[in-house]
All heavy atoms as an XYZ file, in Angstrom:
833
protein
N      -5.806     18.344      1.883
C      -6.519     17.385      1.075
C      -5.566     16.423      0.367
O      -5.910     15.274      0.116
C      -7.381     18.154      0.054
C      -8.358     17.303     -0.664
S      -9.586     16.644      0.450
C     -10.919     16.353     -0.628
N      -4.361     16.891      0.059
C      -3.392     16.058     -0.643
C      -3.007     14.829      0.173
O      -2.853     13.733     -0.374
C      -2.153     16.868     -0.997
N      -2.866     14.998      1.478
C      -2.516     13.851      2.315
C      -3.670     12.859      2.389
O      -3.455     11.646      2.454
C      -2.082     14.306      3.717
C      -0.683     14.832      3.669
C      -0.296     16.130      3.596
C       0.515     14.053      3.634
N       1.069     16.212      3.523
C       1.597     14.949      3.558
C       0.786     12.688      3.669
C       2.918     14.537      3.495
C       2.110     12.270      3.621
C       3.152     13.188      3.528
N      -4.882     13.335      2.343
C      -6.051     12.456      2.283
C      -6.014     11.639      0.994
O      -6.232     10.426      1.008
C      -7.330     13.295      2.382
C      -8.594     12.486      2.275
C      -8.981     11.641      3.303
C      -9.390     12.582      1.146
C     -10.144     10.887      3.208
C     -10.557     11.845      1.037
C     -10.932     10.984      2.074
N      -5.718     12.285     -0.134
C      -5.592     11.575     -1.405
C      -4.481     10.526     -1.342
O      -4.620      9.437     -1.891
C      -5.296     12.544     -2.551
C      -6.442     13.425     -2.949
C      -6.203     14.713     -3.426
C      -7.765     12.999     -2.873
C      -7.247     15.537     -3.814
C      -8.815     13.822     -3.255
C      -8.548     15.087     -3.721
O      -9.572     15.902     -4.104
N      -3.402     10.887     -0.691
C      -2.282      9.954     -0.592
C      -2.652      8.718      0.227
O      -2.288      7.594     -0.131
C      -1.056     10.655      0.000
C       0.248      9.866     -0.022
C       0.597      9.397     -1.422
C       1.371     10.706      0.565
N      -3.387      8.901      1.299
C      -3.834      7.761      2.111
C      -4.776      6.873      1.297
O      -4.661      5.633      1.322
C      -4.520      8.239      3.414
C      -3.554      9.047      4.276
C      -5.108      7.066      4.184
C      -2.325      8.297      4.725
N      -5.687      7.479      0.556
C      -6.589      6.695     -0.300
C      -5.785      5.926     -1.348
O      -6.039      4.738     -1.597
C      -7.643      7.610     -0.967
C      -8.595      8.159      0.084
C      -8.435      6.837     -2.030
C      -9.543      9.210     -0.446
N      -4.810      6.589     -1.942
C      -3.955      5.926     -2.930
C      -3.246      4.726     -2.313
O      -3.153      3.660     -2.934
C      -2.927      6.918     -3.489
N      -2.770      4.872     -1.096
C      -2.066      3.779     -0.420
C      -3.001      2.616     -0.095
O      -2.599      1.450     -0.179
C      -1.394      4.295      0.849
N      -4.235      2.922      0.256
C      -5.209      1.853      0.515
C      -5.456      1.054     -0.765
O      -5.471     -0.185     -0.748
C      -6.527      2.427      1.081
C      -7.622      1.375      1.089
C      -6.294      2.983      2.485
N      -5.608      1.755     -1.886
C      -5.771      1.043     -3.155
C      -4.484      0.320     -3.559
O      -4.538     -0.701     -4.246
C      -6.244      1.984     -4.259
C      -7.705      2.301     -4.182
C      -8.137      3.591     -3.939
C      -8.654      1.304     -4.348
C      -9.493      3.884     -3.865
C     -10.012      1.581     -4.274
C     -10.435      2.875     -4.027
N      -3.355      0.817     -3.134
C      -2.076      0.147     -3.388
C      -2.057     -1.237     -2.731
O      -1.476     -2.177     -3.256
C      -0.921      1.021     -2.876
C       0.448      0.439     -3.032
C       0.941      0.384     -4.464
O       0.233      0.815     -5.380
O       2.058     -0.114     -4.664
N      -2.686     -1.362     -1.579
C      -2.799     -2.659     -0.897
C      -3.770     -3.573     -1.652
O      -3.608     -4.788     -1.656
C      -3.285     -2.459      0.566
C      -3.587     -3.775      1.235
C      -2.244     -1.683      1.364
N      -4.747     -2.987     -2.327
C      -5.784     -3.773     -2.984
C      -5.312     -4.655     -4.104
O      -5.815     -5.765     -4.291
N      -4.316     -4.205     -4.856
C      -3.937     -5.034     -6.002
C      -3.133     -6.273     -5.635
O      -3.413     -7.340     -6.180
C      -3.332     -4.204     -7.126
C      -2.025     -3.519     -6.906
C      -1.826     -2.252     -6.466
C      -0.737     -4.060     -7.167
N      -0.486     -1.978     -6.427
C       0.206     -3.070     -6.860
C      -0.280     -5.286     -7.631
C       1.573     -3.262     -7.006
C       1.086     -5.485     -7.772
C       1.990     -4.469     -7.457
N      -2.168     -6.250     -4.701
C      -1.547     -7.534     -4.343
C      -2.536     -8.465     -3.640
O      -2.459     -9.691     -3.783
C      -0.366     -7.163     -3.447
C      -0.564     -5.751     -3.062
C      -1.481     -5.128     -4.053
N      -3.471     -7.883     -2.893
C      -4.503     -8.698     -2.257
C      -5.349     -9.392     -3.319
O      -5.640    -10.586     -3.220
C      -5.373     -7.838     -1.346
C      -6.568     -8.533     -0.695
C      -6.104     -9.692      0.184
C      -7.384     -7.528      0.108
N      -5.728     -8.658     -4.351
C      -6.492     -9.258     -5.440
C      -5.722    -10.370     -6.137
O      -6.285    -11.419     -6.473
N      -4.419    -10.172     -6.346
C      -3.604    -11.220     -6.960
C      -3.562    -12.471     -6.084
O      -3.660    -13.591     -6.574
C      -2.178    -10.736     -7.206
C      -2.035     -9.754     -8.325
C      -0.934     -8.925     -8.387
C      -2.991     -9.631     -9.338
C      -0.776     -8.022     -9.420
C      -2.851     -8.732    -10.367
C      -1.730     -7.915    -10.414
N      -3.413    -12.274     -4.782
C      -3.380    -13.410     -3.862
C      -4.708    -14.154     -3.900
O      -4.731    -15.392     -3.962
C      -3.063    -12.926     -2.448
C      -3.008    -14.013     -1.408
C      -1.837    -14.952     -1.650
C      -1.687    -15.960     -0.520
N      -0.610    -16.896     -0.779
N      -5.805    -13.426     -3.836
C      -7.122    -14.056     -3.871
C      -7.361    -14.769     -5.192
O      -7.960    -15.845     -5.227
C      -8.212    -13.030     -3.587
C      -8.217    -12.467     -2.158
C      -9.201    -11.318     -2.040
C      -8.511    -13.553     -1.148
N      -6.882    -14.201     -6.300
C      -7.008    -14.860     -7.606
C      -6.259    -16.184     -7.623
O      -6.729    -17.168     -8.205
C      -6.494    -13.942     -8.715
N      -5.099    -16.222     -6.950
C      -4.328    -17.472     -6.928
C      -4.971    -18.529     -6.031
O      -4.743    -19.713     -6.218
C      -2.891    -17.206     -6.470
O      -2.838    -16.914     -5.088
N      -5.777    -18.099     -5.086
C      -6.429    -19.040     -4.165
C      -7.804    -19.492     -4.640
O      -8.284    -20.543     -4.213
C      -6.561    -18.403     -2.779
C      -5.270    -18.101     -2.034
C      -5.574    -17.358     -0.743
C      -4.491    -19.373     -1.768
N      -8.439    -18.706     -5.476
C      -9.812    -18.987     -5.908
C      -9.882    -19.000     -7.431
O     -10.289    -18.019     -8.059
C     -10.783    -17.940     -5.348
C     -10.764    -17.847     -3.861
N     -11.350    -18.798     -3.058
C     -10.209    -16.932     -3.025
C     -11.163    -18.471     -1.789
N     -10.473    -17.336     -1.740
N      -9.501    -20.118     -8.018
C      -9.462    -20.232     -9.481
C     -10.825    -19.993    -10.122
O     -10.904    -19.481    -11.244
C      -8.931    -21.605     -9.877
N     -11.884    -20.315     -9.417
C     -13.221    -20.123     -9.972
C     -13.587    -18.651    -10.135
O     -14.458    -18.308    -10.938
C     -14.261    -20.839     -9.107
C     -14.262    -20.358     -7.656
O     -13.159    -20.121     -7.113
O     -15.354    -20.252     -7.065
N     -12.928    -17.764     -9.404
C     -13.188    -16.319     -9.508
C     -11.927    -15.550     -9.908
O     -11.761    -14.379     -9.587
C     -13.740    -15.805     -8.180
C     -15.107    -16.392     -7.882
C     -15.755    -15.743     -6.704
N     -14.873    -15.728     -5.545
C     -15.231    -15.991     -4.303
N     -16.482    -16.276     -4.041
N     -14.383    -15.950     -3.311
N     -11.041    -16.241    -10.606
C      -9.763    -15.673    -11.011
C      -9.933    -14.316    -11.682
O      -9.317    -13.331    -11.276
C      -9.037    -16.648    -11.953
C      -7.776    -16.099    -12.540
C      -6.592    -16.135    -11.823
C      -7.774    -15.531    -13.810
C      -5.420    -15.631    -12.361
C      -6.605    -15.018    -14.354
C      -5.430    -15.076    -13.626
N     -10.762    -14.235    -12.724
C     -10.894    -13.001    -13.487
C     -11.545    -11.883    -12.688
O     -11.237    -10.701    -12.889
C     -11.631    -13.246    -14.796
C     -10.757    -14.016    -15.742
C     -10.925    -15.303    -16.156
C      -9.538    -13.562    -16.335
N      -9.895    -15.682    -16.974
C      -9.031    -14.630    -17.109
C      -8.835    -12.372    -16.294
C      -7.840    -14.524    -17.830
C      -7.650    -12.269    -17.015
C      -7.174    -13.328    -17.771
N     -12.406    -12.236    -11.759
C     -13.008    -11.211    -10.895
C     -11.940    -10.542    -10.045
O     -11.873     -9.302     -9.969
C     -14.083    -11.845     -9.986
O     -15.084    -12.427    -10.797
C     -14.697    -10.800     -9.056
N     -11.074    -11.356     -9.437
C     -10.023    -10.791     -8.589
C      -8.959    -10.062     -9.402
O      -8.422     -9.043     -8.949
C      -9.409    -11.877     -7.702
C     -10.334    -12.333     -6.608
C     -10.683    -13.663     -6.489
C     -10.864    -11.435     -5.702
C     -11.541    -14.095     -5.484
C     -11.726    -11.843     -4.694
C     -12.066    -13.176     -4.594
N      -8.660    -10.543    -10.602
C      -7.707     -9.831    -11.464
C      -8.287     -8.479    -11.872
O      -7.586     -7.464    -11.878
C      -7.335    -10.684    -12.695
C      -6.534    -11.925    -12.270
C      -6.565     -9.861    -13.731
C      -5.207    -11.623    -11.568
N      -9.574     -8.448    -12.192
C     -10.222     -7.176    -12.559
C     -10.214     -6.210    -11.380
O      -9.953     -5.007    -11.556
C     -11.654     -7.429    -13.030
N     -10.476     -6.716    -10.179
C     -10.432     -5.847     -8.993
C      -9.014     -5.346     -8.736
O      -8.822     -4.195     -8.332
C     -10.987     -6.580     -7.777
C     -12.497     -6.808     -7.803
C     -12.928     -7.701     -6.628
C     -13.250     -5.496     -7.778
N      -8.026     -6.187     -8.999
C      -6.633     -5.752     -8.863
C      -6.326     -4.628     -9.842
O      -5.710     -3.616     -9.478
C      -5.673     -6.918     -9.117
O      -5.758     -7.864     -8.101
N      -6.758     -4.788    -11.088
C      -6.516     -3.760    -12.105
C      -7.217     -2.450    -11.740
O      -6.629     -1.368    -11.862
C      -6.976     -4.260    -13.470
N      -8.458     -2.546    -11.281
C      -9.185     -1.353    -10.847
C      -8.467     -0.677     -9.680
O      -8.335      0.555     -9.637
C     -10.614     -1.718    -10.450
C     -11.482     -0.569     -9.932
C     -11.663      0.507    -10.994
C     -12.826     -1.104     -9.458
N      -7.976     -1.477     -8.758
C      -7.251     -0.944     -7.605
C      -5.978     -0.225     -8.056
O      -5.643      0.844     -7.532
C      -6.925     -2.083     -6.638
O      -6.385     -1.584     -5.453
N      -5.275     -0.789     -9.038
C      -4.069     -0.144     -9.568
C      -4.406      1.219    -10.172
O      -3.705      2.209     -9.920
C      -3.436     -1.011    -10.652
C      -2.703     -2.195    -10.164
S      -2.034     -3.036    -11.619
C      -1.851     -4.662    -10.946
N      -5.458      1.252    -10.964
C      -5.853      2.504    -11.621
C      -6.224      3.557    -10.580
O      -5.753      4.708    -10.641
C      -7.010      2.261    -12.609
C      -7.612      3.577    -13.093
C      -6.533      1.422    -13.783
N      -7.054      3.185     -9.619
C      -7.468      4.147     -8.592
C      -6.286      4.591     -7.741
O      -6.178      5.773     -7.382
C      -8.575      3.545     -7.732
C      -9.910      3.362     -8.461
C     -10.890      2.573     -7.591
C     -10.498      4.696     -8.870
N      -5.392      3.674     -7.437
C      -4.201      4.033     -6.671
C      -3.374      5.068     -7.430
O      -2.924      6.059     -6.859
C      -3.363      2.774     -6.399
O      -2.223      3.095     -5.657
N      -3.204      4.847     -8.717
C      -2.442      5.794     -9.535
C      -3.110      7.156     -9.638
O      -2.439      8.194     -9.572
N      -4.417      7.164     -9.800
C      -5.143      8.444     -9.892
C      -4.997      9.238     -8.597
O      -4.702     10.442     -8.625
C      -6.629      8.196    -10.221
C      -6.764      7.726    -11.669
C      -7.462      9.454     -9.972
C      -8.146      7.209    -12.023
N      -5.187      8.575     -7.458
C      -5.077      9.298     -6.187
C      -3.636      9.709     -5.889
O      -3.405     10.765     -5.300
C      -5.694      8.495     -5.043
C      -7.197      8.563     -5.026
C      -7.957      7.508     -5.457
C      -7.841      9.712     -4.595
C      -9.352      7.569     -5.463
C      -9.226      9.806     -4.590
C      -9.983      8.729     -5.029
N      -2.659      8.906     -6.311
C      -1.259      9.319     -6.163
C      -1.006     10.568     -7.000
O      -0.349     11.510     -6.545
C      -0.310      8.192     -6.560
C       1.177      8.549     -6.517
C       1.607      8.919     -5.098
C       2.009      7.404     -7.055
N      -1.526     10.579     -8.209
C      -1.396     11.767     -9.067
C      -1.968     13.008     -8.374
O      -1.337     14.064     -8.350
C      -2.098     11.526    -10.406
C      -2.409     12.807    -11.136
C      -1.408     13.523    -11.779
C      -3.704     13.328    -11.136
C      -1.690     14.722    -12.419
C      -3.993     14.519    -11.774
C      -2.983     15.214    -12.410
O      -3.261     16.401    -13.033
N      -3.170     12.869     -7.820
C      -3.805     14.006     -7.145
C      -2.976     14.471     -5.946
O      -2.845     15.677     -5.705
C      -5.221     13.633     -6.703
C      -6.226     13.384     -7.831
C      -7.531     12.828     -7.265
C      -6.466     14.651     -8.636
N      -2.421     13.520     -5.201
C      -1.630     13.873     -4.016
C      -0.331     14.572     -4.387
O       0.042     15.576     -3.771
C      -1.337     12.619     -3.197
N       0.338     14.072     -5.421
C       1.655     14.613     -5.734
C       1.611     15.952     -6.441
O       2.632     16.558     -6.695
C       2.493     13.599     -6.504
C       1.988     13.195     -7.862
C       2.383     14.145     -8.975
O       3.477     14.689     -8.972
N       1.478     14.361     -9.908
N       0.412     16.445     -6.737
C       0.315     17.812     -7.263
C       0.727     18.814     -6.192
O       1.186     19.903     -6.511
C      -1.106     18.113     -7.747
C      -1.477     17.334     -9.003
C      -2.804     17.753     -9.572
N      -3.855     17.636     -8.554
C      -5.099     18.039     -8.726
N      -5.469     18.593     -9.854
N      -5.988     17.877     -7.771
N       0.559     18.448     -4.914
C       0.904     19.330     -3.801
C       2.088     18.806     -3.006
O       2.970     19.566     -2.625
C      -0.312     19.488     -2.863
O      -1.427     19.943     -3.622
C      -0.018     20.461     -1.745
N       2.096     17.522     -2.729
C       3.163     16.897     -1.946
C       4.336     16.615     -2.879
O       4.132     16.151     -4.002
C       2.663     15.574     -1.321
C       1.466     15.840     -0.402
C       3.777     14.866     -0.566
C       0.751     14.576      0.050
N       5.575     16.872     -2.434
C       6.734     16.534     -3.282
C       6.683     15.059     -3.693
O       6.344     14.192     -2.892
C       7.937     16.808     -2.377
C       7.437     17.786     -1.361
C       5.986     17.462     -1.156
N       6.995     14.793     -4.952
C       6.862     13.442     -5.484
C       7.713     12.435     -4.709
O       7.298     11.292     -4.510
C       7.153     13.388     -7.001
C       6.792     12.015     -7.583
C       8.608     13.724     -7.294
C       5.348     11.628     -7.432
N       8.888     12.849     -4.255
C       9.724     11.911     -3.490
C       9.031     11.494     -2.196
O       9.005     10.308     -1.839
C      11.095     12.528     -3.193
O      10.935     13.740     -2.457
N       8.445     12.433     -1.515
C       7.720     12.127     -0.278
C       6.479     11.314     -0.581
O       6.213     10.295      0.070
C       7.334     13.424      0.453
O       8.510     14.175      0.725
C       6.588     13.130      1.740
N       5.714     11.745     -1.577
C       4.469     11.046     -1.915
C       4.743      9.593     -2.280
O       4.047      8.681     -1.810
C       3.751     11.761     -3.050
N       5.747      9.360     -3.094
C       6.026      7.998     -3.543
C       6.484      7.108     -2.394
O       6.034      5.959     -2.261
C       7.064      8.004     -4.669
C       7.292      6.636     -5.231
C       6.340      6.032     -6.048
C       8.445      5.914     -4.922
C       6.533      4.761     -6.549
C       8.643      4.643     -5.418
C       7.686      4.073     -6.243
O       7.880      2.811     -6.725
N       7.352      7.613     -1.543
C       7.840      6.809     -0.419
C       6.712      6.497      0.553
O       6.575      5.369      1.022
C       9.026      7.507      0.283
C      10.247      7.454     -0.632
C       9.318      6.868      1.633
C      11.410      8.279     -0.163
N       5.885      7.475      0.848
C       4.759      7.244      1.754
C       3.774      6.260      1.125
O       3.302      5.332      1.773
C       4.078      8.575      2.140
C       2.788      8.334      2.881
C       5.035      9.440      2.970
N       3.477      6.422     -0.140
C       2.552      5.547     -0.873
C       3.025      4.096     -0.862
O       2.275      3.195     -0.495
C       2.433      6.092     -2.286
C       1.612      5.316     -3.265
C       0.266      5.103     -3.225
C       2.075      4.711     -4.467
N      -0.125      4.401     -4.337
C       0.960      4.143     -5.121
C       3.333      4.596     -5.069
C       1.067      3.473     -6.333
C       3.429      3.934     -6.271
C       2.302      3.372     -6.891
N       4.272      3.891     -1.234
C       4.783      2.516     -1.257
C       4.958      1.957      0.150
O       4.716      0.771      0.382
C       6.117      2.409     -2.020
O       7.068      3.300     -1.428
C       5.935      2.716     -3.483
N       5.351      2.804      1.087
C       5.541      2.334      2.461
C       4.240      1.894      3.109
O       4.163      0.823      3.716
N       3.208      2.705      2.967
C       1.898      2.326      3.524
C       1.376      1.090      2.807
O       0.818      0.185      3.436
C       0.898      3.492      3.439
C       1.318      4.618      4.381
C      -0.516      3.022      3.775
C       0.505      5.882      4.244
N       1.572      1.031      1.497
C       1.169     -0.157      0.751
C       1.886     -1.404      1.231
O       1.277     -2.469      1.405
N       3.180     -1.286      1.470
C       3.966     -2.435      1.939
C       3.544     -2.863      3.338
O       3.348     -4.061      3.603
C       5.460     -2.087      1.922
N       3.387     -1.928      4.235
C       2.981     -2.253      5.612
C       1.565     -2.830      5.621
O       1.283     -3.814      6.311
C       3.074     -1.016      6.526
C       4.531     -0.605      6.718
C       2.407     -1.270      7.871
C       5.385     -1.615      7.455
N       0.662     -2.232      4.867
C      -0.709     -2.747      4.806
C      -0.758     -4.167      4.272
O      -1.460     -5.030      4.806
N       0.008     -4.428      3.214
C       0.056     -5.772      2.648
C       0.680     -6.751      3.629
O       0.211     -7.888      3.780
C       0.832     -5.751      1.318
O       0.216     -4.802      0.442
C       0.835     -7.113      0.662
N       1.706     -6.318      4.317
C       2.352     -7.145      5.339
C       1.347     -7.527      6.424
O       1.244     -8.700      6.811
C       3.539     -6.384      5.937
C       4.207     -7.062      7.093
C       4.984     -8.195      6.905
C       4.070     -6.565      8.381
C       5.605     -8.820      7.976
C       4.687     -7.176      9.452
C       5.460     -8.302      9.251
N       0.587     -6.557      6.907
C      -0.385     -6.828      7.976
C      -1.515     -7.737      7.507
O      -1.956     -8.624      8.257
C      -0.943     -5.513      8.516
C       0.067     -4.629      9.260
C      -0.559     -3.285      9.616
C       0.598     -5.328     10.495
N      -1.969     -7.566      6.269
C      -2.995     -8.455      5.728
C      -2.447     -9.877      5.602
O      -3.138    -10.849      5.912
C      -3.522     -7.926      4.382
C      -4.402     -6.704      4.634
C      -4.305     -9.001      3.626
C      -4.840     -5.983      3.380
N      -1.213     -9.988      5.168
C      -0.585    -11.306      5.077
C      -0.499    -11.994      6.429
O      -0.759    -13.202      6.546
N      -0.158    -11.235      7.449
C      -0.098    -11.793      8.802
C      -1.475    -12.215      9.298
O      -1.655    -13.310      9.838
C       0.475    -10.768      9.788
C       1.939    -10.391      9.667
C       2.285     -9.315     10.695
C       2.837    -11.589      9.839
N      -2.446    -11.336      9.103
C      -3.774    -11.554      9.673
C      -4.580    -12.624      8.947
O      -5.313    -13.379      9.595
C      -4.554    -10.237      9.671
N      -4.434    -12.713      7.618
C      -5.351    -13.564      6.865
C      -4.701    -14.711      6.088
O      -5.400    -15.633      5.673
C      -6.174    -12.717      5.888
C      -7.018    -11.688      6.574
C      -6.678    -10.346      6.530
C      -8.148    -12.053      7.286
C      -7.449     -9.386      7.168
C      -8.924    -11.108      7.936
C      -8.576     -9.775      7.871
N      -3.395    -14.641      5.874
C      -2.769    -15.648      5.015
C      -1.650    -16.428      5.693
O      -0.923    -17.159      5.034
C      -2.257    -14.996      3.728
C      -3.363    -14.384      2.914
C      -3.523    -13.010      2.862
C      -4.269    -15.191      2.236
C      -4.554    -12.437      2.131
C      -5.303    -14.626      1.501
C      -5.449    -13.254      1.454
N      -1.516    -16.262      6.986
C      -0.541    -17.056      7.732
C       0.906    -16.733      7.430
O       1.783    -17.588      7.617
N       1.185    -15.517      6.979
C       2.573    -15.133      6.737
C       3.358    -15.149      8.053
O       2.795    -14.946      9.132
C       2.645    -13.743      6.113
C       2.146    -13.706      4.673
O       1.741    -14.756      4.147
O       2.157    -12.610      4.089
N       4.636    -15.349      7.932
C       5.507    -15.431      9.103
C       5.507    -14.121      9.889
O       5.593    -13.033      9.317
C       6.938    -15.744      8.656
O       7.839    -15.621      9.728
N       5.434    -14.261     11.209
C       5.454    -13.096     12.097
C       6.696    -13.128     12.983
O       6.626    -12.851     14.166
C       4.191    -13.064     12.949
N       7.833    -13.442     12.384
C       9.059    -13.524     13.166
C       9.455    -12.139     13.685
O       9.033    -11.105     13.153
C      10.202    -14.103     12.322
O      10.622    -13.162     11.351
N      10.260    -12.151     14.713
C      10.716    -10.901     15.315
C      11.465    -10.042     14.298
O      11.259     -8.827     14.229
C      11.598    -11.189     16.535
C      12.123     -9.973     17.280
C      10.961     -9.128     17.800
C      13.020    -10.395     18.429
N      12.322    -10.650     13.493
C      13.070     -9.880     12.493
C      12.144     -9.253     11.460
O      12.321     -8.086     11.082
C      14.097    -10.770     11.783
C      15.428    -10.926     12.497
C      16.336    -11.873     11.722
C      16.107     -9.588     12.708
N      11.152     -9.990     10.993
C      10.210     -9.424     10.026
C       9.460     -8.248     10.637
O       9.227     -7.233      9.973
C       9.228    -10.492      9.548
C       9.907    -11.528      8.652
C       8.917    -12.392      7.978
N       8.266    -11.537      6.976
C       7.185    -11.870      6.318
N       6.613    -13.025      6.536
N       6.655    -11.062      5.436
N       9.067     -8.389     11.893
C       8.371     -7.284     12.570
C       9.282     -6.063     12.697
O       8.837     -4.932     12.482
C       7.888     -7.725     13.955
C       6.864     -8.804     13.920
S       5.338     -8.182     13.244
C       4.217     -9.382     13.883
N      10.535     -6.286     13.033
C      11.482     -5.171     13.169
C      11.680     -4.446     11.844
O      11.690     -3.210     11.798
C      12.822     -5.678     13.690
S      12.795     -6.131     15.429
N      11.818     -5.206     10.765
C      12.020     -4.563      9.459
C      10.763     -3.836      8.996
O      10.846     -2.768      8.377
C      12.506     -5.576      8.428
C      13.919     -6.021      8.678
C      14.226     -7.364      8.786
C      14.942     -5.097      8.828
C      15.524     -7.778      9.022
C      16.243     -5.500      9.067
C      16.541     -6.836      9.159
N       9.602     -4.373      9.289
C       8.354     -3.668      8.969
C       8.270     -2.369      9.774
O       7.830     -1.332      9.254
C       7.145     -4.566      9.251
N       8.707     -2.422     11.012
C       8.722     -1.215     11.843
C       9.668     -0.165     11.256
O       9.365      1.033     11.287
C       9.124     -1.568     13.275
C       9.159     -0.413     14.267
C       7.782      0.225     14.402
C       9.643     -0.901     15.629
N      10.787     -0.596     10.702
C      11.702      0.350     10.058
C      11.031      1.056      8.876
O      11.231      2.258      8.671
C      12.971     -0.363      9.594
C      13.950     -0.773     10.683
C      15.079     -1.603     10.092
C      14.502      0.450     11.403
N      10.251      0.311      8.107
C       9.517      0.930      6.997
C       8.547      1.968      7.546
O       8.468      3.093      7.038
C       8.768     -0.133      6.170
C       9.765     -1.041      5.446
C       7.822      0.543      5.158
C       9.128     -2.257      4.804
N       7.819      1.599      8.587
C       6.854      2.520      9.194
C       7.546      3.774      9.728
O       7.060      4.893      9.521
C       6.081      1.814     10.304
C       4.981      2.619     10.976
C       3.927      3.046      9.970
C       4.353      1.820     12.097
N       8.676      3.619     10.380
C       9.428      4.769     10.893
C       9.854      5.665      9.731
O       9.765      6.899      9.813
C      10.647      4.296     11.725
C      11.615      5.441     11.988
C      10.183      3.670     13.025
N      10.277      5.075      8.625
C      10.662      5.853      7.460
C       9.503      6.639      6.871
O       9.647      7.801      6.505
N       8.341      6.005      6.799
C       7.153      6.680      6.262
C       6.770      7.861      7.146
O       6.538      8.971      6.660
C       5.982      5.685      6.122
C       4.671      6.413      5.861
C       6.264      4.690      5.016
N       6.722      7.647      8.440
C       6.380      8.721      9.378
C       7.437      9.823      9.308
O       7.110     11.012      9.288
C       6.209      8.184     10.805
C       6.066      9.317     11.808
C       5.000      7.255     10.877
N       8.697      9.439      9.241
C       9.777     10.410      9.154
C       9.672     11.275      7.907
O       9.897     12.494      7.966
N       9.323     10.666      6.779
C       9.161     11.447      5.540
C       8.016     12.450      5.682
O       8.126     13.582      5.233
C       8.887     10.508      4.357
C      10.090      9.709      3.929
S      11.476     10.702      3.372
C      10.849     11.328      1.841
N       6.944     12.030      6.307
C       5.801     12.930      6.494
C       6.177     14.091      7.415
O       5.862     15.232      7.142
C       4.599     12.156      7.040
C       3.281     12.892      6.929
C       3.014     13.849      8.071
O       3.511     13.624      9.176
O       2.295     14.832      7.849
N       6.879     13.777      8.495
C       7.233     14.826      9.462
C       8.258     15.803      8.891
O       8.162     17.001      9.125
C       7.784     14.183     10.732
C       6.767     13.399     11.582
C       7.467     12.729     12.762
C       5.642     14.291     12.058
N       9.230     15.299      8.142
C      10.253     16.197      7.625
C       9.787     16.966      6.407
O      10.384     17.974      6.040
C      11.554     15.427      7.275
O      11.238     14.410      6.314
C      12.161     14.809      8.513
N       8.705     16.530      5.772
C       8.152     17.272      4.639
C       7.647     18.630      5.088
O       7.706     19.595      4.347
C       7.008     16.471      4.000
C       6.442     17.181      2.792
O       7.233     17.597      1.928
O       5.209     17.338      2.728
N       7.173     18.709      6.331
C       6.623     19.969      6.839
C       7.693     20.870      7.437
O       7.415     22.003      7.770
C       5.542     19.648      7.879
C       4.375     18.938      7.257
C       3.338     18.577      8.260
C       2.265     17.812      7.526
N       1.164     17.393      8.275
N       8.876     20.352      7.616
C       9.955     21.135      8.235
C      10.547     22.148      7.271
O      10.474     22.066      6.109
C      11.053     20.198      8.733
């Protein structure tokens, strides 16, 4: 169950930078997106707390931030026209390899 909590925490981790981006693009709904960002931060923290009760904090934190970073990167590519250069893709892949590696070695 702890890994499920960690995945939920990481999804909410993606929510707050997305909310900030949307707030910067839609001035008419600025406070709505800022409030959603704040809610996402709180929920991300709560689920990280629940996950790290079982998962070592070093593993939980790296996986949480890594999934958050990769998720935000992919949203930027898909919806905001962020650069998809080969080097950026390679470095994102390195983050993903690190996240998977932390998960696999946690069980060893």
